[in-house]
KOLDRENGU-454829 format. One record per residue (C-alpha): residue in three letters; y, z, x. Coordinates in nm, 3 decimals. Each point is the difference from the previous one (the first is absolute). Example, Ala and Ser with C-alpha at 12.3 -4.5 7.8 and 13.67 -1.06 7.14 Angstrom:
<rs>
R code      yy      zz      xx
R  ALA  -0.450   0.780   1.230
R  SER   0.344  -0.066   0.137
</rs>
This chain:
<rs>
R code      yy      zz      xx
R  MET   2.049  -2.505  -0.109
R  GLY  -0.073   0.327  -0.213
R  LEU  -0.340  -0.043  -0.193
R  SER   0.017  -0.361   0.099
R  GLU  -0.406  -0.125   0.004
R  ASP   0.098  -0.199   0.340
R  ARG   0.187   0.303   0.116
R  ASP  -0.186   0.086   0.448
R  GLY   0.192   0.308   0.133
R  PHE   0.348   0.144  -0.022
R  VAL   0.321  -0.183   0.205
R  MET   0.114   0.286   0.270
R  GLY   0.398   0.118  -0.064
R  GLU   0.201   0.269   0.134
R  GLY   0.305   0.218  -0.068
R  ALA   0.021   0.375  -0.140
R  GLY   0.050   0.171  -0.345
R  VAL   0.191   0.333  -0.072
R  MET   0.062   0.242  -0.241
R  LEU   0.186   0.317  -0.014
R  LEU  -0.208   0.284  -0.182
R  GLU   0.282   0.293  -0.153
R  GLU  -0.046   0.297  -0.146
R  LEU   0.092  -0.022  -0.320
R  GLU   0.305   0.242  -0.081
R  ILE   0.119  -0.062   0.347
R  ALA  -0.005  -0.369  -0.120
R  LYS   0.194   0.062  -0.313
R  VAL   0.296   0.103   0.221
R  THR  -0.032  -0.216   0.286
R  CYS  -0.134  -0.334  -0.169
R  TRP   0.052  -0.050  -0.410
R  ASN   0.377   0.143  -0.019
R  HIS   0.106  -0.110   0.343
R  LEU  -0.072  -0.307   0.106
R  PRO   0.225  -0.195   0.227
R  ALA   0.233  -0.266  -0.125
R  SER  -0.142  -0.276   0.296
R  MET  -0.352   0.087  -0.143
R  GLY   0.131  -0.099  -0.378
R  LYS   0.101   0.104  -0.364
R  THR   0.000   0.354   0.072
R  VAL  -0.304   0.152  -0.213
R  ALA   0.073   0.341  -0.232
R  MET  -0.254   0.136  -0.143
R  SER  -0.002   0.249  -0.275
R  ASP  -0.231   0.287  -0.013
R  ALA  -0.113  -0.163  -0.354
R  GLN  -0.058  -0.323   0.123
R  SER  -0.178   0.140   0.304
R  GLU  -0.249   0.150  -0.286
R  LYS  -0.072  -0.265  -0.174
R  ASP  -0.002  -0.269   0.277
R  LEU  -0.205   0.155   0.244
R  ILE  -0.342   0.130   0.034
R  ILE  -0.057   0.330   0.174
R  THR  -0.297   0.156   0.061
R  LYS   0.068   0.319   0.146
R  HIS  -0.108   0.142   0.259
R  LYS  -0.367   0.304  -0.033
R  GLU   0.004   0.261   0.265
R  PRO  -0.354  -0.059   0.130
R  LYS  -0.238   0.299  -0.013
R  GLU   0.024   0.161   0.344
R  ARG  -0.270  -0.152   0.212
R  ARG  -0.111   0.144   0.352
R  ILE  -0.095  -0.249   0.238
R  VAL  -0.228   0.093   0.258
R  VAL  -0.150  -0.186   0.338
R  THR  -0.407  -0.022   0.026
R  GLY  -0.045  -0.261   0.268
R  LEU   0.141  -0.071   0.284
R  GLY  -0.040  -0.265   0.231
R  ALA   0.074  -0.207   0.266
R  VAL  -0.048  -0.242   0.292
R  THR   0.223   0.072   0.339
R  PRO  -0.025  -0.099   0.299
R  LEU  -0.156   0.384   0.069
R  GLY  -0.298  -0.151  -0.255
R  ASP  -0.094  -0.065  -0.353
R  ASP  -0.073   0.319  -0.137
R  ALA   0.288   0.241  -0.143
R  HIS  -0.126   0.311   0.113
R  LEU  -0.154  -0.132   0.407
R  PHE   0.370  -0.072  -0.060
R  HIS   0.174   0.273   0.005
R  THR  -0.214   0.201   0.262
R  SER   0.057  -0.264   0.251
R  LEU   0.414   0.107  -0.086
R  LEU  -0.082   0.380   0.052
R  GLU  -0.166  -0.111   0.350
R  GLY   0.302  -0.193   0.077
R  VAL  -0.200  -0.330   0.042
R  THR   0.206  -0.308   0.053
R  GLY  -0.079  -0.320  -0.125
R  ILE   0.274  -0.234   0.200
R  SER  -0.061  -0.161   0.297
R  ASP  -0.006  -0.354   0.102
R  ILE  -0.027  -0.265  -0.245
R  GLN  -0.361  -0.248   0.007
R  GLY   0.061  -0.172  -0.261
R  PHE   0.219  -0.289   0.116
R  ASP   0.162  -0.111   0.353
R  CYS   0.344   0.212   0.065
R  SER   0.014  -0.060   0.352
R  GLU   0.326  -0.135  -0.077
R  PHE   0.143   0.246  -0.222
R  PRO   0.184   0.315   0.040
R  THR  -0.189   0.193  -0.169
R  ARG  -0.335  -0.028   0.022
R  ILE  -0.109   0.303  -0.169
R  ALA  -0.082   0.052  -0.343
R  ALA  -0.283   0.303  -0.188
R  GLU  -0.251  -0.275  -0.121
R  ILE  -0.296   0.051  -0.211
R  LYS  -0.280  -0.150   0.279
R  SER  -0.293   0.006  -0.250
R  LEU  -0.086   0.073  -0.350
R  SER  -0.302  -0.069  -0.198
R  THR   0.009  -0.152  -0.310
R  GLY  -0.302  -0.015  -0.068
R  GLY  -0.121   0.145  -0.395
R  TRP   0.380   0.034  -0.033
R  ILE   0.125  -0.393  -0.056
R  SER  -0.220  -0.300  -0.115
R  PRO  -0.063  -0.229   0.379
R  LYS   0.238  -0.320  -0.186
R  ILE   0.311   0.280  -0.008
R  ALA  -0.034   0.172   0.291
R  LYS  -0.036  -0.389   0.161
R  LYS   0.272  -0.112  -0.191
R  ALA   0.264   0.267  -0.032
R  ASP   0.338   0.136   0.200
R  LYS  -0.057   0.311   0.183
R  TYR   0.209   0.204  -0.266
R  LEU  -0.254  -0.100  -0.283
R  ILE  -0.276   0.094   0.174
R  TYR   0.118   0.346   0.135
R  ALA   0.106   0.064  -0.389
R  LEU  -0.286  -0.085  -0.155
R  VAL  -0.201   0.202   0.241
R  ALA   0.232   0.349  -0.010
R  GLY   0.006  -0.062  -0.431
R  LYS  -0.377   0.082  -0.005
R  LYS  -0.032   0.202   0.189
R  ALA   0.272   0.175  -0.097
R  LEU  -0.209  -0.035  -0.384
R  VAL  -0.323   0.108   0.212
R  ASP   0.148   0.298   0.104
R  ALA   0.120   0.065  -0.361
R  GLY  -0.358   0.035  -0.091
R  ILE   0.063  -0.297  -0.157
R  THR  -0.339  -0.210  -0.013
R  GLU  -0.154  -0.292  -0.096
R  GLN  -0.103   0.195  -0.349
R  VAL   0.275   0.225  -0.060
R  SER   0.246  -0.356   0.116
R  GLY  -0.249  -0.135  -0.375
R  GLU   0.110   0.311  -0.171
R  LEU   0.412  -0.001   0.018
R  ASP   0.231  -0.188  -0.210
R  LYS   0.095  -0.313   0.214
R  SER   0.333  -0.047  -0.205
R  ARG   0.120   0.341   0.036
R  CYS  -0.060  -0.085   0.459
R  GLY   0.273  -0.142   0.182
R  VAL   0.057  -0.137   0.353
R  ILE   0.304  -0.013   0.242
R  ILE   0.018  -0.100   0.337
R  GLY   0.294  -0.022   0.188
R  SER   0.030  -0.245   0.268
R  ALA   0.347  -0.084   0.248
R  MET  -0.136  -0.277   0.071
R  GLY  -0.341  -0.102  -0.104
R  GLY  -0.143  -0.353   0.097
R  LEU   0.158  -0.072   0.294
R  ARG  -0.291  -0.051   0.217
R  VAL  -0.083  -0.321  -0.289
R  LEU   0.406  -0.049  -0.017
R  ASN  -0.037  -0.075   0.414
R  ASP  -0.339  -0.231  -0.050
R  GLY   0.148  -0.154  -0.289
R  PHE   0.293  -0.153   0.183
R  GLU  -0.172  -0.127   0.330
R  ALA  -0.183  -0.137  -0.290
R  ILE   0.173  -0.224  -0.136
R  LYS   0.184  -0.119   0.355
R  VAL  -0.363  -0.181   0.028
R  SER   0.003  -0.132  -0.394
R  TYR   0.039   0.115  -0.340
R  LYS  -0.394  -0.085  -0.016
R  LYS  -0.078   0.338   0.225
R  MET   0.118   0.282  -0.203
R  SER  -0.214   0.223  -0.150
R  PRO  -0.022   0.030  -0.404
R  PHE   0.062   0.418   0.102
R  TYR   0.347  -0.126   0.165
R  ILE   0.168   0.159  -0.249
R  PRO  -0.222   0.235  -0.168
R  TYR  -0.102   0.201   0.281
R  SER   0.353   0.038   0.101
R  LEU   0.143   0.160  -0.309
R  THR   0.019   0.343   0.057
R  ASN  -0.070   0.078  -0.354
R  MET  -0.324  -0.135   0.139
R  ALA  -0.122   0.364   0.058
R  SER   0.007   0.147  -0.293
R  ALA  -0.070  -0.306  -0.173
R  VAL  -0.391  -0.065   0.115
R  LEU  -0.033   0.383   0.006
R  ALA   0.029  -0.013  -0.382
R  MET  -0.227  -0.266  -0.018
R  ASP  -0.292   0.109   0.176
R  LEU   0.053   0.395  -0.204
R  GLY   0.005  -0.216  -0.296
R  TRP   0.353   0.229  -0.045
R  THR   0.167  -0.168  -0.304
R  GLY   0.342   0.263   0.015
R  PRO   0.300  -0.067   0.220
R  SER  -0.009  -0.202   0.321
R  TYR   0.318  -0.076   0.244
R  SER   0.066   0.048   0.350
R  ILE   0.353   0.132   0.093
R  SER   0.160  -0.161   0.289
R  THR   0.337   0.216   0.119
R  ALA  -0.104  -0.003   0.443
R  CYS  -0.094   0.270   0.210
R  ALA   0.019   0.229  -0.377
R  SER  -0.263  -0.179  -0.198
R  SER  -0.236   0.224   0.013
R  ASN   0.237   0.295  -0.188
R  TYR   0.123  -0.291  -0.274
R  SER  -0.386  -0.048  -0.129
R  ILE  -0.111   0.355   0.069
R  LEU   0.344   0.094  -0.275
R  ASN  -0.081  -0.280  -0.208
R  ALA  -0.385   0.079  -0.056
R  THR   0.154   0.345  -0.066
R  SER   0.229  -0.127  -0.262
R  HIS  -0.280  -0.189  -0.181
R  ILE  -0.171   0.263  -0.006
R  ILE   0.251   0.268  -0.182
R  LYS   0.112  -0.244  -0.228
R  GLY  -0.422  -0.050  -0.091
R  ASP  -0.058  -0.336   0.060
R  THR  -0.245   0.101   0.186
R  ASP  -0.166   0.287   0.130
R  ILE  -0.146  -0.084   0.366
R  MET   0.219  -0.251   0.192
R  LEU  -0.116  -0.064   0.411
R  CYS   0.321  -0.042   0.188
R  GLY   0.126  -0.079   0.350
R  GLY   0.062  -0.254   0.233
R  SER  -0.127  -0.225   0.277
R  ASP   0.146  -0.287   0.270
R  GLY  -0.195  -0.123   0.313
R  MET   0.265  -0.156   0.184
R  ILE  -0.128   0.057   0.373
R  ILE   0.052  -0.410   0.019
R  PRO   0.237  -0.185   0.281
R  SER   0.239  -0.121  -0.289
R  GLY   0.032   0.341  -0.089
R  ILE   0.018   0.130   0.305
R  ALA   0.234  -0.177   0.110
R  GLY   0.265  -0.004  -0.336
R  LEU   0.007   0.372   0.057
R  ILE   0.097  -0.037   0.409
R  ALA   0.263  -0.171  -0.153
R  CYS   0.153   0.231  -0.196
R  ASN  -0.031   0.239   0.278
R  ALA  -0.215   0.226  -0.158
R  LEU  -0.328   0.020   0.171
R  SER  -0.042   0.256   0.316
R  GLN  -0.042  -0.165   0.375
R  ARG  -0.191   0.263   0.162
R  ASN  -0.323  -0.238   0.113
R  SER  -0.015   0.232   0.304
R  ASP  -0.170   0.299  -0.189
R  PRO  -0.084  -0.113  -0.412
R  THR  -0.104   0.313  -0.023
R  LYS   0.378   0.151   0.029
R  ALA   0.198  -0.253  -0.206
R  ALA  -0.004   0.145  -0.349
R  ARG   0.232   0.286   0.095
R  PRO   0.174   0.136  -0.352
R  TRP   0.375   0.206   0.089
R  ASP  -0.071  -0.070   0.362
R  ALA   0.296  -0.047   0.195
R  ASP  -0.256  -0.268   0.217
R  ARG  -0.059  -0.233  -0.345
R  ASP   0.047  -0.340   0.028
R  GLY  -0.130  -0.112  -0.349
R  PHE  -0.352  -0.014  -0.162
R  VAL  -0.291  -0.096   0.053
R  MET  -0.147  -0.252  -0.285
R  GLY  -0.338   0.087  -0.179
R  GLU  -0.220  -0.103  -0.249
R  GLY  -0.246   0.102  -0.302
R  ALA   0.030   0.150  -0.332
R  GLY  -0.007   0.347  -0.193
R  VAL  -0.093   0.042  -0.404
R  LEU  -0.058   0.298  -0.163
R  LEU  -0.106   0.045  -0.342
R  LEU   0.227   0.222  -0.304
R  GLU  -0.097   0.090  -0.269
R  GLU   0.068   0.214  -0.299
R  LEU  -0.083   0.293   0.026
R  GLU  -0.230   0.096  -0.326
R  HIS  -0.193  -0.373   0.121
R  ALA  -0.068   0.151   0.287
R  LYS  -0.129   0.340  -0.153
R  LYS  -0.208  -0.236  -0.236
R  ARG  -0.163  -0.172   0.263
R  GLY  -0.028   0.371   0.209
R  THR   0.122  -0.213   0.327
R  ASN   0.139   0.222   0.290
R  ILE   0.358  -0.016   0.001
R  TYR   0.229   0.017   0.325
R  ALA   0.383   0.066  -0.097
R  ASP   0.262  -0.014  -0.292
R  VAL   0.224  -0.309   0.018
R  LEU   0.299   0.149  -0.115
R  GLY   0.215  -0.288   0.004
R  GLY   0.302  -0.169   0.164
R  SER   0.286  -0.191   0.111
R  LEU   0.128  -0.404   0.076
R  THR   0.364  -0.122   0.073
R  CYS   0.149  -0.269   0.194
R  ASP   0.246   0.039   0.297
R  ALA   0.123  -0.317  -0.109
R  TYR   0.228  -0.006   0.370
R  HIS  -0.236  -0.226   0.185
R  ILE  -0.270  -0.194   0.084
R  THR  -0.166   0.152   0.282
R  ALA   0.175   0.318   0.070
R  PRO   0.016   0.329  -0.204
R  HIS   0.326   0.107  -0.124
R  PRO   0.215   0.236   0.218
R  GLU   0.042   0.211  -0.197
R  GLY  -0.362   0.079  -0.095
R  VAL   0.148  -0.018  -0.402
R  GLY  -0.309  -0.232  -0.123
R  MET  -0.222   0.242   0.270
R  VAL   0.112   0.334  -0.203
R  SER   0.074  -0.096  -0.373
R  CYS  -0.374  -0.131  -0.053
R  MET  -0.108   0.328   0.211
R  GLU   0.190   0.196  -0.277
R  LYS  -0.114  -0.208  -0.221
R  ALA  -0.355   0.070   0.054
R  LEU   0.074   0.355  -0.030
R  ALA   0.213   0.026  -0.373
R  GLN  -0.267  -0.232  -0.147
R  SER  -0.353   0.188   0.132
R  GLY   0.245   0.399  -0.096
R  VAL  -0.105   0.009   0.361
R  ALA   0.208   0.291   0.223
R  LYS   0.152  -0.148   0.365
R  GLU  -0.154   0.343   0.119
R  ASP  -0.365  -0.068  -0.141
R  VAL  -0.001  -0.303   0.208
R  ASN  -0.129   0.061   0.388
R  TYR  -0.171  -0.318   0.128
R  ILE   0.134  -0.372   0.042
R  ASN  -0.206  -0.245   0.063
R  ALA   0.329  -0.194   0.190
R  HIS   0.027  -0.389  -0.031
R  SER   0.152   0.059   0.339
R  PRO  -0.087  -0.352   0.163
R  SER   0.133   0.059   0.349
R  THR   0.265  -0.133  -0.024
R  ARG   0.327   0.126   0.148
R  LEU   0.254  -0.028  -0.366
R  GLY  -0.275   0.103  -0.207
R  ASP  -0.190   0.290   0.107
R  LEU   0.358   0.127   0.068
R  ARG   0.051  -0.090  -0.354
R  GLU  -0.219   0.127  -0.151
R  TYR  -0.055   0.329   0.194
R  GLN   0.364   0.119  -0.102
R  VAL   0.014  -0.096  -0.388
R  VAL  -0.361   0.220  -0.001
R  ILE   0.210   0.265   0.184
R  ARG   0.259  -0.006  -0.213
R  CYS  -0.257  -0.010  -0.317
R  PHE  -0.271   0.242   0.147
R  GLY   0.157   0.180   0.316
R  LYS   0.036   0.353  -0.166
R  ASN  -0.403   0.007  -0.002
R  PRO  -0.111   0.229   0.306
R  GLU  -0.365  -0.166  -0.149
R  LEU   0.113  -0.338   0.059
R  ARG  -0.253  -0.235   0.213
R  MET   0.087  -0.363   0.005
R  ASN  -0.263  -0.277   0.218
R  SER   0.002  -0.361   0.058
R  THR  -0.382  -0.209  -0.113
R  LYS   0.142  -0.261   0.240
R  SER  -0.003   0.171   0.263
R  LEU  -0.340  -0.085  -0.006
R  ILE  -0.092  -0.283  -0.151
R  GLY   0.295  -0.231   0.020
R  HIS   0.200  -0.072  -0.342
R  LEU  -0.142  -0.248  -0.179
R  LEU   0.227  -0.095  -0.222
R  GLY  -0.061  -0.021  -0.374
R  ALA  -0.319   0.175   0.033
R  SER   0.184   0.303   0.244
R  GLY   0.078   0.218  -0.375
R  ALA  -0.394   0.011  -0.107
R  ALA  -0.105   0.004   0.350
R  GLU   0.219   0.322   0.011
R  ALA  -0.051   0.118  -0.325
R  VAL  -0.364   0.029   0.097
R  ALA   0.050   0.239   0.283
R  THR   0.243   0.182  -0.202
R  ILE  -0.187   0.141  -0.278
R  LYS  -0.332  -0.002   0.303
R  ALA   0.269   0.258   0.105
R  ILE   0.016   0.206  -0.255
R  GLN  -0.354  -0.016  -0.124
R  THR  -0.097   0.123   0.350
R  GLY   0.318   0.189   0.145
R  TRP   0.015  -0.157   0.260
R  ILE   0.320  -0.230   0.128
R  HIS  -0.078  -0.244   0.314
R  PRO   0.256  -0.009   0.347
R  ASN   0.283  -0.224   0.014
R  LEU  -0.089  -0.219   0.297
R  ASN   0.228  -0.060   0.298
R  LEU   0.238   0.235  -0.079
R  GLU   0.126   0.087   0.368
R  ASN   0.336  -0.014   0.022
R  PRO   0.156   0.077  -0.386
R  ASP   0.293  -0.203  -0.146
R  LYS   0.302   0.225   0.107
R  HIS   0.092  -0.037  -0.287
R  VAL  -0.282   0.168  -0.164
R  ASP  -0.149   0.377  -0.043
R  ALA  -0.351  -0.045   0.144
R  LYS  -0.102   0.365  -0.145
R  VAL  -0.018  -0.180  -0.411
R  LEU  -0.233  -0.277   0.178
R  VAL  -0.352   0.003   0.097
R  GLY  -0.115  -0.007   0.328
R  PRO  -0.247  -0.098   0.185
R  LYS  -0.319   0.204  -0.204
R  LYS  -0.110  -0.049  -0.264
R  GLU   0.144   0.323  -0.210
R  ARG  -0.109   0.206  -0.301
R  LEU   0.244  -0.009  -0.251
R  ASP  -0.054   0.135  -0.409
R  ILE   0.160  -0.289  -0.141
R  LYS   0.151   0.129  -0.353
R  VAL   0.175  -0.363  -0.031
R  ALA  -0.006  -0.312   0.177
R  MET   0.198  -0.300  -0.011
R  SER  -0.046  -0.306   0.150
R  ASN   0.260  -0.273   0.088
R  SER   0.036  -0.408   0.031
R  PHE   0.309  -0.105   0.119
R  GLY  -0.009  -0.382  -0.005
R  PHE   0.218  -0.334   0.089
R  GLY   0.245  -0.075  -0.247
R  GLY   0.074   0.327  -0.085
R  HIS  -0.284   0.122  -0.210
R  ASN  -0.045   0.358   0.000
R  SER  -0.286   0.174  -0.129
R  SER  -0.151   0.382   0.006
R  ILE  -0.358   0.140  -0.190
R  LEU  -0.074   0.368  -0.021
R  PHE  -0.282   0.154   0.018
R  ALA  -0.192   0.332  -0.058
R  PRO  -0.279   0.161   0.074
R  PHE  -0.262  -0.011  -0.366
R  LYS   0.083   0.350  -0.199
R  GLY  -0.266  -0.050  -0.258
R  ASN   0.156   0.089  -0.308
</rs>
């Protein structure tokens, strides 16, 4: 009823809308002069007409803006402190054990990397902590800890131009527990539905609530590209800073789907390890005896900042963000392309767009989740791209904390940045019998290793063929 005084709420609808956006010069060739007859009368537009009838805003090249990492936050199966998280990784501590959150005795998979305890006191209001989904709670705690790590106290926060501060927290599944509770409630009565059912199930709510808590009015949204959600969020955050939209961005990912329907759904996909008799041995990237990934949960958040802004604050700087790339296999909903063309393209574009030579990349934090196809395909494309570098080392954080889905890329970015800072890379657990198609010399062994990292690449690949690669490097201070 529009603006009528008798309006009492909106009416639910459904549908879709799609726009095709195209670079202008390509559009002139492919559309304006060559519309197919099946689409109606052919349009022929002269240059004079186009100049007269179209208003074209010329793109202005932004002043080069360098992006650095100034804060790290993590909530993982190995704890909720980013720095202690990395220490545990170096010590080879695993977060994988029998599932304790619910009875899964009848499931063929009964193991996961759960977060068994998390103190929200001082980080989240009791009201939100009681009602919100796990993924939202994890994101809020990790995000606020990243701020504290960056030295953004309440006083400093008050001095920021909050219109130039943004939040992008990705999630593969969003509020799955809240959704599940709603499905159960509606079986009884619609009156049993929680008013928080819709808001707290949305994937954007972690970004929204974090922005509300901080009063940050810059870009705030979520990206959901399955297991690549974090990397997509981080790279979109860098784009906002480069374009000059913002000076500071909180970015990363969060997921919490270790609930009966989440585990059962992945069992149905034949994706999970069933090594129930020895949970600590279940996640084994590149090992010949791998039988699927182990489900994990948690969040990772980076605070990205424009360099001059960070210098002005006098804050600690962990690393440079050199750039990255995003591509799509356009092949299969769960399996990687058999030739790995999307992965190769992603890595090569990341190098080209960042101006980084292949020989300078000597550390790769791999996506490799401990699956038959995924591990081998990523290894093959990495060797194709970087195999001539004798210093190249590669590991998989998932061997210790399982697969955090949409949060995995951000947790692994934290591990990558800490490796750059400390000069230590964590071991690959359970690489006892390397796949016959891999050269174990490239892979980190069962103990932590010293490495002077020149450039590090962090990869994340998701269901649907979403590929992402981000490049980080030591901060040189110039």
